[in-house]
PAZAPA-4460 file (N, C-alpha, C; in steps of 0.05 Angstrom, whole numbers, plus 32768, in hexadecimal, padded with zeros to 4 digits):
% residues 307
    n_x    n_y    n_z   ca_x   ca_y   ca_z    c_x    c_y    c_z   seq   type   mol
   801E   80FE   7E91   8004   80F0   7E8F   7FEF   8104   7E86     1      M     A
   7FDD   80FB   7E75   7FC7   810C   7E6B   7FAF   8107   7E7E     2      N     A
   7FA8   811C   7E8E   7F92   8119   7EA1   7F78   811E   7E93     3      S     A
   7F6F   810B   7E83   7F58   810F   7E73   7F3E   8104   7E80     4      S     A
   7F41   80F7   7E97   7F2A   80EC   7EA5   7F29   80F7   7EC2     5      K     A
   7F11   80F5   7ECD   7F0E   80FE   7EE8   7F1A   80EB   7EFD     6      D     A
   7F18   80D1   7EF8   7F1F   80BE   7F0C   7F2B   80A5   7EFF     7      L     A
   7F41   809C   7F09   7F4D   8082   7F02   7F4D   8070   7F1A     8      S     A
   7F40   8059   7F18   7F40   8045   7F2E   7F54   8030   7F26     9      I     A
   7F68   802C   7F37   7F7E   801A   7F32   7F7C   8002   7F46    10      I     A
   7F7A   7FEA   7F3B   7F78   7FD2   7F4B   7F90   7FC0   7F46    11      I     A
   7FA4   7FC1   7F58   7FBB   7FAF   7F55   7FB2   7F93   7F5F    12      P     A
   7FBA   7F7E   7F51   7FB1   7F64   7F5A   7FC5   7F4E   7F53    13      C     A
   7FC4   7F39   7F63   7FD5   7F22   7F5E   7FC5   7F09   7F68    14      Y     A
   7FC0   7EF6   7F56   7FB1   7EDE   7F5C   7F97   7EE6   7F6B    15      N     A
   7F87   7EF6   7F5E   7F6F   7F03   7F6A   7F55   7EF6   7F61    16      A     A
   7F56   7EDE   7F56   7F3D   7ED3   7F4A   7F27   7ECF   7F5E    17      S     A
   7F2E   7ECB   7F78   7F19   7EC7   7F8C   7F0B   7EE1   7F94    18      R     A
   7F17   7EF8   7F90   7F0D   7F11   7F9B   7F07   7F26   7F86    19      T     A
   7F14   7F26   7F6F   7F13   7F3D   7F5D   7EF6   7F42   7F53    20      I     A
   7EE6   7F2D   7F4F   7ECB   7F30   7F45   7EBA   7F41   7F58    21      K     A
   7EBC   7F3B   7F72   7EAC   7F49   7F86   7EB6   7F65   7F8A    22      Y     A
   7ED0   7F68   7F88   7EDC   7F83   7F8A   7ED2   7F95   7F73    23      C     A
   7ED3   7F8A   7F5A   7ECB   7F99   7F43   7EAD   7FA0   7F43    24      M     A
   7E9D   7F8D   7F4C   7E80   7F91   7F4D   7E79   7FA8   7F60    25      E     A
   7E87   7FA8   7F77   7E82   7FBE   7F8A   7E8B   7FD9   7F80    26      S     A
   7EA1   7FD9   7F71   7EAA   7FF2   7F64   7E96   7FFC   7F50    27      I     A
   7E8D   7FEB   7F3E   7E7A   7FF3   7F29   7E60   7FFC   7F36    28      L     A
   7E58   7FEF   7F4B   7E3F   7FF7   7F59   7E41   8013   7F64    29      N     A
   7E59   801A   7F6D   7E5E   8035   7F77   7E5E   8049   7F60    30      N     A
   7E6A   8042   7F4A   7E6E   8055   7F34   7E54   805B   7F24    31      L     A
   7E41   804A   7F25   7E29   804D   7F15   7E19   8066   7F1D    32      K     A
   7E1D   8070   7F35   7E0E   8088   7F3E   7E1F   80A2   7F3B    33      T     A
   7E38   809F   7F30   7E49   80B7   7F2E   7E4B   80C1   7F11    34      L     A
   7E4A   80DB   7F0F   7E4D   80E7   7EF4   7E6A   80F0   7EF1    35      D     A
   7E7B   80DC   7EEC   7E97   80E0   7EE9   7EA2   80D1   7ED1    36      L     A
   7EB6   80DD   7EC4   7EC4   80CF   7EAF   7EDA   80BF   7EBC    37      D     A
   7ED7   80A5   7EBD   7EEA   8094   7ECC   7EF5   807D   7EBB    38      Y     A
   7F0A   8071   7EC6   7F15   8059   7EBA   7F1C   8046   7ED1    39      E     A
   7F1B   802C   7ECB   7F24   8018   7EDF   7F3C   8009   7ED3    40      I     A
   7F51   8008   7EE2   7F6A   7FFB   7ED8   7F71   7FE4   7EEB    41      I     A
   7F71   7FCC   7EE1   7F7A   7FB5   7EF0   7F97   7FAF   7EE8    42      V     A
   7FA9   7FB0   7EFB   7FC5   7FAA   7EF6   7FCB   7F8F   7F03    43      V     A
   7FCF   7F7B   7EF2   7FD3   7F60   7EFB   7FF1   7F5A   7EFD    44      D     A
   7FFA   7F51   7F14   8016   7F4D   7F19   801E   7F30   7F12    45      D     A
   8018   7F29   7EF9   801F   7F0F   7EEE   8013   7EF8   7EFF    46      C     A
   7FF9   7EF9   7F02   7FEB   7EE4   7F11   7FEE   7EC9   7F04    47      S     A
   7FEF   7EB5   7F15   7FF0   7E99   7F0B   7FD4   7E8C   7F0A    48      S     A
   7FC0   7E9B   7F13   7FA4   7E90   7F11   7F96   7E9E   7EFA    49      D     A
   7F7C   7E9D   7EF9   7F6C   7EA7   7EE2   7F61   7EC3   7EE7    50      N     A
   7F70   7ED3   7EF7   7F67   7EEF   7EFD   7F61   7EFF   7EE4    51      T     A
   7F74   7F00   7ED1   7F71   7F10   7EB9   7F5A   7F06   7EA8    52      V     A
   7F58   7EEC   7EA4   7F43   7EE1   7E94   7F27   7EE7   7EA0    53      E     A
   7F26   7EE6   7EBB   7F0D   7EEC   7EC8   7F04   7F09   7EC4    54      L     A
   7F17   7F1B   7EC7   7F11   7F38   7EC4   7F08   7F3D   7EA7    55      V     A
   7F17   7F31   7E94   7F10   7F35   7E77   7EF4   7F2B   7E71    56      K     A
   7EED   7F15   7E7C   7ED3   7F09   7E76   7EBB   7F17   7E83    57      S     A
   7EC0   7F24   7E9A   7EAA   7F30   7EA8   7EA8   7F4E   7EA6    58      L     A
   7EBE   7F5B   7EA2   7EBF   7F79   7EA3   7ECD   7F83   7E8A    59      F     A
   7EBD   7F89   7E75   7EC8   7F8F   7E5B   7ED4   7FAB   7E58    60      H     A
   7ECD   7FBD   7E69   7ED6   7FD9   7E66   7EEE   7FDF   7E78    61      D     A
   7EFA   7FCA   7E83   7F10   7FCE   7E95   7F2B   7FCC   7E86    62      V     A
   7F3D   7FDE   7E8C   7F58   7FDD   7E80   7F68   7FC9   7E90    63      K     A
   7F74   7FB5   7E83   7F84   7FA1   7E91   7FA1   7FA4   7E88    64      I     A
   7FB2   7FA6   7E9C   7FCF   7FA7   7E97   7FDC   7F90   7EA6    65      I     A
   7FED   7F81   7E99   7FF8   7F6A   7EA5   8017   7F6B   7EA6    66      R     A
   8022   7F68   7EBD   803F   7F67   7EBF   8049   7F4D   7EB3    67      N     A
   8060   7F4E   7EA5   806B   7F36   7E99   8076   7F23   7EAD    68      K     A
   807E   7F2D   7EC5   8086   7F1B   7EDA   807D   7F28   7EF5    69      K     A
   807E   7F19   7F0A   8075   7F22   7F24   8088   7F37   7F2E    70      N     A
   807F   7F50   7F30   8090   7F67   7F36   808B   7F73   7F52    71      M     A
   8075   7F6B   7F5F   806F   7F76   7F79   805B   7F8C   7F79    72      G     A
   8052   7F92   7F91   803C   7FA6   7F95   8044   7FC2   7F8D    73      A     A
   805C   7FCB   7F94   8065   7FE6   7F8E   8066   7FEB   7F70    74      A     A
   8073   7FD9   7F62   8076   7FDB   7F45   805A   7FDB   7F38    75      Y     A
   8049   7FCA   7F41   802E   7FC7   7F35   801E   7FE0   7F39    76      T     A
   8020   7FEC   7F51   8012   8006   7F56   801D   801C   7F44    77      R     A
   8037   801D   7F41   8044   8031   7F30   803B   802E   7F13    78      N     A
   8039   8015   7F0A   8030   8010   7EEF   8014   801B   7EEA    79      K     A
   8003   8017   7EFE   7FE8   8022   7EFC   7FE8   8040   7EFA    80      G     A
   7FF9   804D   7F0A   7FFC   806B   7F09   8005   8073   7EED    81      I     A
   8018   8065   7EE2   8023   806C   7EC7   800D   806B   7EB2    82      F     A
   7FFB   8058   7EB4   7FE6   8056   7E9F   7FCD   8065   7EA5    83      H     A
   7FCA   8071   7EBC   7FB2   807F   7EC4   7FAF   809A   7EB6    84      A     A
   7F97   80A2   7EB2   7F91   80BB   7EA5   7F7F   80CD   7EB6    85      K     A
   7F7B   80C6   7ECF   7F69   80D5   7EE0   7F76   80EB   7EEF    86      G     A
   7F66   8100   7EF5   7F70   8115   7F06   7F72   810B   7F23    87      K     A
   7F60   80F8   7F2A   7F61   80EB   7F44   7F65   80CD   7F40    88      I     A
   7F77   80C2   7F4F   7F7D   80A6   7F4E   7F72   8099   7F68    89      L     A
   7F64   8082   7F64   7F5B   8073   7F7B   7F67   8057   7F7A    90      M     A
   7F75   804F   7F8F   7F80   8034   7F90   7F6E   8023   7FA1    91      F     A
   7F67   800B   7F97   7F56   7FF9   7FA6   7F62   7FDD   7FA4    92      I     A
   7F68   7FD0   7FBA   7F73   7FB5   7FB9   7F5E   7FA2   7FAE    93      D     A
   7F67   7F8D   7FA2   7F54   7F7A   7F94   7F42   7F6B   7FA7    94      H     A
   7F48   7F6A   7FC1   7F37   7F5B   7FD4   7F27   7F6E   7FE6    95      D     A
   7F23   7F86   7FDC   7F13   7F9A   7FEA   7EF7   7F9D   7FDD    96      V     A
   7EE3   7F9F   7FED   7EC7   7FA3   7FE3   7EBD   7FBD   7FEF    97      Y     A
   7EB0   7FCD   7FDE   7EA7   7FE8   7FE7   7E8A   7FE8   7FEE    98      L     A
   7E84   7FF6   8003   7E68   7FFC   800A   7E5E   8011   7FF7    99      K     A
   7E43   8011   7FF3   7E37   8025   7FE1   7E40   8041   7FE9   100      D     A
   7E46   8051   7FD4   7E4C   806D   7FD7   7E69   8072   7FE1   101      D     A
   7E79   805E   7FE4   7E94   8061   7FEE   7EA5   8073   7FDC   102      C     A
   7EA4   806D   7FC2   7EB4   807C   7FAF   7EAC   809A   7FAE   103      I     A
   7E92   809F   7FAE   7E89   80BB   7FAD   7E93   80CA   7FC6   104      R     A
   7E91   80BD   7FDD   7E99   80CB   7FF6   7EB7   80D0   7FF6   105      K     A
   7EC7   80BF   7FE9   7EE4   80C4   7FE8   7EEB   80D9   7FD3   106      L     A
   7EDD   80D9   7FBD   7EE3   80EC   7FA7   7ED9   8108   7FAC   107      I     A
   7EC2   810B   7FB9   7EB5   8125   7FBC   7EC7   8139   7FCA   108      A     A
   7ED5   8132   7FE0   7EE6   8147   7FED   7EFD   8150   7FDB   109      P     A
   7F07   813E   7FCA   7F1D   8145   7FB8   7F14   8158   7FA2   110      L     A
   7EFA   8155   7F9A   7EEF   8166   7F85   7EE8   8182   7F91   111      L     A
   7EE2   8183   7FAB   7EDA   819C   7FB7   7EF1   81AC   7FC3   112      Q     A
   7F06   819E   7FCD   7F1C   81AB   7FDA   7F36   81A5   7FCB   113      D     A
   7F3F   81B9   7FBC   7F57   81B5   7FAC   7F71   81B6   7FBC   114      Y     A
   7F6E   81BC   7FD6   7F85   81BA   7FE7   7F89   819F   7FF4   115      G     A
   7F75   818D   7FEF   7F76   8172   7FFA   7F83   815F   7FE6   116      L     A
   7F94   814D   7FF0   7FA3   813B   7FDF   7F99   811E   7FDF   117      D     A
   7F92   8114   7FF7   7F8C   80F8   7FFB   7F73   80F4   800C   118      I     A
   7F62   80E1   8004   7F4C   80D9   8015   7F4D   80BB   8019   119      T     A
   7F42   80B2   8030   7F42   8095   8036   7F2B   808E   8048   120      Y     A
   7F21   8075   8046   7F08   806E   8054   7F0D   805E   806E   121      P     A
   7EF8   8056   807A   7EF8   8042   808F   7EF9   8027   8082   122      T     A
   7F0B   8016   808B   7F0D   7FFB   8080   7F06   7FE7   8096   123      V     A
   7EF2   7FD6   8090   7EE8   7FC3   80A3   7EEE   7FA7   809B   124      L     A
   7EF2   7F95   80AE   7EF4   7F79   80A9   7ED8   7F6E   80A2   125      C     A
   7ED6   7F55   8098   7EBC   7F4A   8091   7EA9   7F48   80A8   126      H     A
   7EB4   7F46   80C1   7EA2   7F44   80D8   7E9C   7F5F   80E4   127      N     A
   7EA4   7F75   80D7   7E9D   7F90   80E0   7EB2   7F9D   80F1   128      G     A
   7EC7   7F8E   80F9   7EDD   7F99   8109   7EEE   7FAC   80F8   129      E     A
   7EF5   7FC2   8104   7F04   7FD7   80F6   7F21   7FCF   80F1   130      K     A
   7F2A   7FD0   80D8   7F46   7FCA   80D2   7F56   7FE4   80D1   131      L     A
   7F4A   7FF9   80C5   7F58   8013   80C5   7F43   8029   80C2   132      S     A
   7F48   8040   80CE   7F60   8047   80DD   7F62   8036   80F7   133      P     A
   7F7A   802E   80FE   7F7E   801D   8115   7F8B   802D   812C   134      S     A
   7F93   8046   8127   7F9E   8057   813C   7F92   8073   8139   135      T     A
   7F95   8083   814E   7F8C   809F   814C   7F9A   80AE   8136   136      E     A
   7FB4   80A9   8133   7FC3   80B7   811E   7FB8   80B1   8102   137      F     A
   7FAF   8098   80FE   7FA5   8090   80E4   7F8B   809E   80DD   138      E     A
   7F7E   80AB   80F0   7F67   80BC   80EA   7F70   80D7   80DF   139      K     A
   7F8A   80DD   80E3   7F95   80F6   80D9   7FA3   80F2   80BF   140      Y     A
   7FB1   80DB   80BC   7FBF   80D6   80A3   7FC0   80B8   809D   141      F     A
   7FBC   80B2   8083   7FBA   8096   807A   7FD6   8088   807B   142      V     A
   7FD7   806F   8083   7FF0   805F   8083   7FEE   8046   8072   143      R     A
   7FD5   803E   806B   7FD2   8024   805D   7FC4   8028   8042   144      K     A
   7FCB   8018   802F   7FC2   801D   8013   7FAB   800B   800A   145      S     A
   7F9C   7FFF   801C   7F86   7FEE   8014   7F73   7FFC   8001   146      T     A
   7F6C   8014   8007   7F5C   8025   7FF4   7F61   8042   7FFC   147      I     A
   7F67   8052   7FE8   7F6A   806F   7FEC   7F68   807D   7FD2   148      F     A
   7F62   8097   7FD3   7F61   80A8   7FBB   7F76   80BE   7FBE   149      A     A
   7F83   80C5   7FA8   7F97   80DA   7FA8   7F96   80EA   7F8F   150      I     A
   7F9A   8104   7F91   7F9A   8115   7F7A   7FB5   8110   7F6A   151      R     A
   7FB3   810D   7F50   7FCB   8106   7F41   7FE1   811B   7F43   152      F     A
   7FD9   8134   7F42   7FEE   8149   7F44   7FFD   8148   7F5E   153      K     A
   7FF0   813D   7F73   7FFD   813B   7F8D   8014   8127   7F8D   154      S     A
   8011   8112   7F7C   8026   80FE   7F79   8040   810B   7F70   155      L     A
   803E   811F   7F5F   8056   812C   7F54   8065   813C   7F68   156      N     A
   805A   8140   7F80   8069   814D   7F96   807C   813A   7FA4   157      R     A
   8079   8121   7F9F   808B   810D   7FAB   80A4   8109   7F9B   158      L     A
   80B8   80FE   7FA7   80D1   80F8   7F99   80CE   80E0   7F86   159      D     A
   80BC   80CD   7F8D   80B5   80B7   7F7C   8099   80AD   7F85   160      E     A
   808D   809B   7F76   8074   8090   7F7E   8079   807A   7F93   161      F     A
   8071   8061   7F8D   8077   804B   7FA0   8093   8041   7F9B   162      F     A
   80A2   803D   7FB1   80BE   8034   7FB0   80BE   8016   7FAA   163      D     A
   80C8   800F   7F92   80C8   7FF4   7F89   80DC   7FE1   7F97   164      E     A
   80ED   7FEC   7FA7   80FF   7FDC   7FB7   80F1   7FCB   7FCC   165      N     A
   80D8   7FD2   7FD2   80C9   7FC3   7FE7   80BD   7FA9   7FDB   166      Y     A
   80B7   7FA8   7FC2   80A9   7F92   7FB5   808D   7F8F   7FC0   167      F     A
   808A   7F86   7FD9   8070   7F83   7FE6   8073   7F87   8004   168      A     A
   805F   7F92   8010   805D   7F98   802D   806F   7FB0   8034   169      Y     A
   8063   7FC3   8041   8070   7FDB   804B   8074   7FF1   8036   170      Y     A
   806E   7FEB   801D   8071   8000   8008   805D   8016   800D   171      E     A
   8046   8010   8018   8032   8024   801D   803A   8036   8035   172      D     A
   8046   802B   804A   8050   803B   8060   8064   804F   8056   173      I     A
   8077   8046   8045   808B   8058   803A   807E   806E   8029   174      D     A
   806B   8066   8018   805E   807A   8007   804F   808F   8017   175      F     A
   803F   8087   802A   802F   809B   8039   8041   80AB   804C   176      F     A
   8057   809F   8055   806A   80AE   8066   8076   80C5   8056   177      F     A
   807D   80C0   803D   8087   80D5   802C   8072   80EA   8025   178      R     A
   8059   80E1   8022   8043   80F4   801E   8041   8106   8037   179      C     A
   8043   80FB   804E   8041   8109   8068   8058   811D   806A   180      F     A
   8070   8114   8064   8088   8126   8065   8086   813D   8051   181      L     A
   807A   8138   803A   8078   814C   8026   8062   8160   802C   182      R     A
   8051   815A   8040   803C   816D   8047   8022   8169   8039   183      G     A
   801E   8152   802C   8004   814D   801F   7FEE   814B   8034   184      L     A
   7FD7   8155   802D   7FC0   8156   803F   7FAE   813D   803A   185      K     A
   7FAA   812E   804F   7F99   8116   804E   7F80   811A   805F   186      A     A
   7F6A   810D   8057   7F51   810F   8066   7F44   80F4   8068   187      K     A
   7F3E   80ED   8081   7F30   80D4   8087   7F12   80D8   8084   188      Y     A
   7F05   80C7   8074   7EE8   80C9   8070   7EDA   80B2   807E   189      I     A
   7ED1   80B6   8097   7EC7   80A0   80A8   7EB0   8091   809C   190      P     A
   7E9E   809F   808E   7E86   8091   8084   7E89   8085   8069   191      D     A
   7EA1   8087   805D   7EA7   8077   8045   7EB2   805C   804F   192      A     A
   7EA4   8047   8048   7EAA   802C   8053   7EB3   8019   803E   193      I     A
   7EC9   800B   8044   7ED3   7FF5   8033   7ED7   7FDC   8045   194      A     A
   7ED4   7FC5   8039   7ED7   7FAC   8048   7EF0   7F9D   803D   195      F     A
   7F00   7F94   804F   7F19   7F85   8047   7F19   7F6B   8056   196      H     A
   7F0E   7F55   804B   7F0E   7F3C   8059   7F2B   7F32   805F   197      P     A
   7F2E   7F28   8077   7F49   7F1E   807F   7F4C   7F02   8075   198      V     A
   7F5F   7EFE   8063   7F65   7EE3   8059   7F7F   7ED9   8066   199      I     A
   7F7F   7EC1   806F   7F96   7EB6   807D   7FAF   7EB7   806B   200      S     A
   7FC5   7EBF   8076   7FDE   7EC1   8068   7FEA   7EA6   8063   201      E     A
   7FEE   7E9E   804A   7FF9   7E84   8044   8017   7E84   8041   202      S     A
   8022   7E9B   803B   803F   7E9D   8037   804C   7EAA   804F   203      R     A
   804C   7E9D   8065   8055   7EA9   807E   8073   7EB0   807D   204      I     A
   8083   7E9E   8073   80A0   7EA3   8072   80A7   7EB9   805F   205      L     A
   8099   7EBA   8048   809E   7ECF   8034   8096   7EEA   8040   206      F     A
   807F   7EEB   804E   8076   7F04   805A   808A   7F0D   806F   207      R     A
   8093   7EFA   8080   80A6   7F02   8095   80C0   7F0D   8089   208      L     A
   80CA   7EFF   8074   80E3   7F09   8067   80DF   7F25   805B   209      Y     A
   80C8   7F29   804D   80C4   7F43   8040   80C1   7F59   8054   210      M     A
   80B2   7F53   806A   80AE   7F68   807E   80C8   7F6F   808D   211      E     A
   80D8   7F5B   8094   80F2   7F61   80A1   8104   7F71   808E   212      L     A
   8106   7F68   8076   8117   7F76   8062   810D   7F93   805E   213      K     A
   80F3   7F96   805A   80E8   7FB0   8053   80E9   7FC4   806B   214      N     A
   80E4   7FBA   8083   80E6   7FCC   809A   8102   7FD5   809F   215      I     A
   8115   7FC3   809C   8131   7FCA   809F   813A   7FDE   808A   216      L     A
   8131   7FD9   8071   8136   7FEC   805B   812A   8007   8061   217      Y     A
   8112   8008   806B   8104   8021   8072   8113   8030   8088   218      C     A
   811C   8022   809C   812B   802E   80B2   8144   803D   80A8   219      I     A
   8152   802F   8096   816B   803B   808B   8164   8052   8078   220      I     A
   8150   804E   8068   8148   8063   8054   8140   807D   8061   221      K     A
   8132   807C   8078   8128   8094   8085   8138   809B   809E   222      F     A
   8151   8092   809F   8162   8096   80B7   8167   80B3   80BE   223      R     A
   8166   80C4   80AA   816B   80E1   80AE   8152   80F0   80B6   224      R     A
   813B   80E4   80B4   8122   80F1   80BB   811E   80F3   80D9   225      I     A
   8113   8109   80E3   810F   810D   8100   8100   80F6   810D   226      K     A
   810A   80ED   8124   80FF   80D6   8132   80E1   80DA   8138   227      R     A
   80D8   80F3   813E   80BC   80F8   8145   80AA   80F0   812E   228      L     A
   80B1   80F7   8116   80A1   80F1   80FE   809F   80D3   80FB   229      Y     A
   80B5   80C5   80FE   80B6   80A8   80FB   80A5   809A   8111   230      K     A
   80A6   80A5   8129   8098   8099   813F   807A   809B   813B   231      K     A
   806F   80B2   8133   8053   80B5   812F   8049   80A4   8117   232      I     A
   805B   809E   8105   8054   808E   80ED   805A   8070   80F2   233      F     A
   8063   806A   810A   8069   804E   8112   807F   8041   8102   234      K     A
   8093   8051   80FA   80AA   8045   80EE   80BF   8040   8104   235      I     A
   80C6   8027   8109   80D7   8021   8120   80F4   802B   811C   236      P     A
   8102   802E   8133   811E   8033   8131   812D   8018   8131   237      N     A
   8147   8019   812E   8156   8000   812B   8155   7FEF   8145   238      L     A
   8156   7FFC   815C   8156   7FEE   8175   813C   7FDE   8179   239      I     A
   8125   7FEC   8174   810B   7FDE   8177   8108   7FC8   8163   240      S     A
   8112   7FCD   814B   8111   7FB8   8136   8120   7F9F   813F   241      F     A
   8138   7FA2   814A   8148   7F8B   8153   813A   7F7E   816A   242      L     A
   812D   7F8D   817B   811E   7F81   8191   8107   7F70   8187   243      G     A
   80FA   7F79   8173   80E4   7F69   8167   80EF   7F50   815A   244      Q     A
   8107   7F52   814E   8113   7F3A   8142   8117   7F24   8157   245      L     A
   8121   7F2C   816F   8125   7F19   8184   810A   7F0C   818C   246      V     A
   80F5   7F1C   818E   80DB   7F12   8195   80D1   7EFE   8180   247      Y     A
   80D5   7F04   8166   80CC   7EF2   8151   80DC   7ED8   8153   248      V     A
   80F6   7EDA   8158   8106   7EC2   815A   80FE   7EB0   8171   249      G     A
   80F6   7EBC   8188   80F0   7EAC   81A0   80D4   7EA1   819F   250      I     A
   80C0   7EB2   8197   80A4   7EAA   8199   8097   7EA2   817E   251      F     A
   80A5   7EA7   8168   809B   7E9F   814E   8082   7EAE   8145   252      G     A
   807E   7EC7   814F   8067   7ED7   8147   8071   7EEF   8136   253      V     A
   8065   7EF2   811F   806D   7F08   810D   8061   7F22   8117   254      N     A
   806E   7F30   8129   8064   7F49   8134   8067   7F60   8120   255      T     A
   8074   7F5B   810A   8078   7F71   80F6   8060   7F73   80E4   256      F     A
   804F   7F5E   80E2   8038   7F5F   80D2   8021   7F6D   80E0   257      A     A
   800C   7F74   80D1   7FF4   7F7F   80DD   7FE8   7F6A   80F0   258      G     A
   7FD8   7F73   8102   7FCE   7F61   8117   7FBE   7F4A   810C   259      C     A
   7FB2   7F4D   80F4   7FA2   7F37   80E9   7FB3   7F23   80DA   260      Y     A
   7FCD   7F29   80D8   7FDE   7F16   80C9   7FF4   7F0A   80DC   261      H     A
   7FF2   7F0F   80F5   8005   7F03   8108   8001   7EE5   8108   262      K     A
   8015   7ED6   8102   8014   7EB9   8101   802B   7EAD   8110   263      K     A
   8027   7E96   811B   803D   7E86   8125   804E   7E7D   810E   264      K     A
   8068   7E82   810E   8079   7E7A   80F9   8082   7E5D   8100   265      V     A
   8072   7E4A   80F7   8077   7E2E   80FE   808D   7E23   80EC   266      I     A
   80A5   7E29   80F2   80BC   7E20   80E3   80D3   7E1B   80F7   267      V     A
   80E6   7E0A   80EF   80FE   7E07   80FF   810D   7E21   8103   268      P     A
   811A   7E24   811A   8127   7E3E   8120   813C   7E46   810A   269      W     A
   8148   7E31   80FD   815C   7E37   80EA   8151   7E44   80D1   270      W     A
   8137   7E40   80CC   812A   7E4E   80B5   8126   7E6C   80BB   271      K     A
   8120   7E72   80D4   811E   7E8E   80DD   8139   7E9B   80DA   272      T     A
   814E   7E8D   80E3   8169   7E98   80DF   8170   7E9C   80C2   273      I     A
   8167   7E89   80B1   816C   7E8B   8094   815F   7EA4   8089   274      S     A
   8146   7EAA   8092   8139   7EC2   8089   8149   7EDB   8091   275      I     A
   8152   7EDC   80A9   8162   7EF3   80B2   817C   7EF6   80A2   276      L     A
   8188   7EE0   809C   81A0   7EE1   808B   819A   7EED   8070   277      V     A
   8184   7EE4   8064   817C   7EEE   804A   8175   7F0C   804B   278      N     A
   8169   7F15   8061   8163   7F31   8064   817C   7F42   8065   279      V     A
   818F   7F3A   8076   81A7   7F4A   8078   81B9   7F47   805F   280      F     A
   81B7   7F31   8051   81C5   7F2E   8038   81BB   7F41   8023   281      T     A
   81A0   7F44   8022   8193   7F57   800F   819C   7F73   8016   282      W     A
   819D   7F7A   802F   81A5   7F95   8038   81C2   7F9A   802F   283      I     A
   81D4   7F87   8033   81F0   7F8A   802C   81F4   7F8D   800E   284      L     A
   81E6   7F7C   7FFF   81E9   7F7C   7FE2   81DF   7F97   7FD7   285      I     A
   81CA   7FA1   7FE3   81BD   7FBA   7FD8   81C5   7FD3   7FE8   286      N     A
   81DA   7FD1   7FF8   81E1   7FE7   800A   81E6   8002   7FFC   287      R     A
   81F2   8001   7FE5   81F7   801A   7FD7   81DD   8027   7FCE   288      Q     A
   81CB   8017   7FC3   81B1   8021   7FBB   81A1   802C   7FD2   289      K     A
   81A3   801E   7FE9   8194   8026   8001   819F   8041   800C   290      I     A
   81B9   8043   800D   81C5   805C   8016   81BF   8073   8004   291      L     A
   81BE   806D   7FEA   81B6   8082   7FD7   819A   808B   7FDC   292      Y     A
   8188   8078   7FE2   816D   807F   7FE8   816B   8091   8001   293      K     A
   817C   808A   8015   817C   809A   802E   8185   80B7   8028   294      A     A
   8199   80BA   8018   81A2   80D5   8010   818D   80E3   8000   295      K     A
   8180   80D4   7FEE   816A   80DF   7FDE   8153   80EA   7FEF   296      H     A
   814C   80DB   8003   8136   80E3   8016   813F   80FD   8025   297      I     A
   8158   80FD   802E   8162   8114   803C   8161   812E   802B   298      A     A
   8167   812B   8011   8166   8142   8000   8149   814C   7FFB   299      R     A
   8137   8139   7FF7   811C   8141   7FEF   810A   8148   8007   300      H     A
   8111   813F   801F   8100   8145   8036   8111   8152   804C   301      Y     A
   8122   8165   8043   8136   8171   8055   8129   817E   806D   302      V     A
   8111   8189   806B   8104   8196   8082   80FD   8183   8098   303      H     A
   80FB   8169   8090   80F4   8154   80A4   810C   8146   80B0   304      S     A
   8124   814E   80A8   813C   8140   80B0   8147   814B   80CA   305      C     A
   8156   8139   80D8   8165   8142   80EF   817D   8152   80E6   306      T     A
   8187   8163   80F7   819E   8174   80F0   81B7   8164   80F1   307      S     A
***
């Protein structure tokens, strides 16, 4: 990649016509006070609404990249990285709105401290309630990809960028866990503020399937990594995962999702069983690829592995 710009802002989106305008306006409002050579890249994951047309009509200097088919969050983020030309990359979800000066506060530490790799802000709900950091550990290291900035050269220290086997949900946990294992330095910027309105989840069954599949995949992929590292990063072990499965089956609450997305799964019990069957079927079909990933992780993060 030719790092010819100071900053690349990457906005992955899918069916974002309700939110992208306000997201873009807040970004441009932040950028107008900065003396930086920047680019804005919108990567559309084959939206079925008018997201692309809306961006084209309102924001003429934005680079728009469109997937030919729906490929998922991980692929879409990677495509943004591939096309970016900035020394610093900033990822912003399409339904995030930035408070004034947020971008400057995130970029300034990276420009001043070349030993720093990642910066991330405080993310608030529309009512002012804090979404992240949600734990004490998250004040030390980022776990969620709503908005963050990362030095491009730091990405090259990883074995890969976002793991596309996740499609959607949990790909950010995997990404930041590998950043953590590689020793990248992250800094929480408390007074950089972003807002992330909580929108009710309409695809409850899809979310439940993806989260069950992805967490089980993650457990297997990082099985050689020391339990302490996984515990502080809230990556469950197989026993706790199976215990949560029982809870989901009995009470119909998706405890695998973030607290703002927990929903009663109002479906017949046999549909929940069907989801579990599909999860384990995917694991069996892809077992060779998953085991290869586990060996790959063990080779690249050997200092973090159990003996």
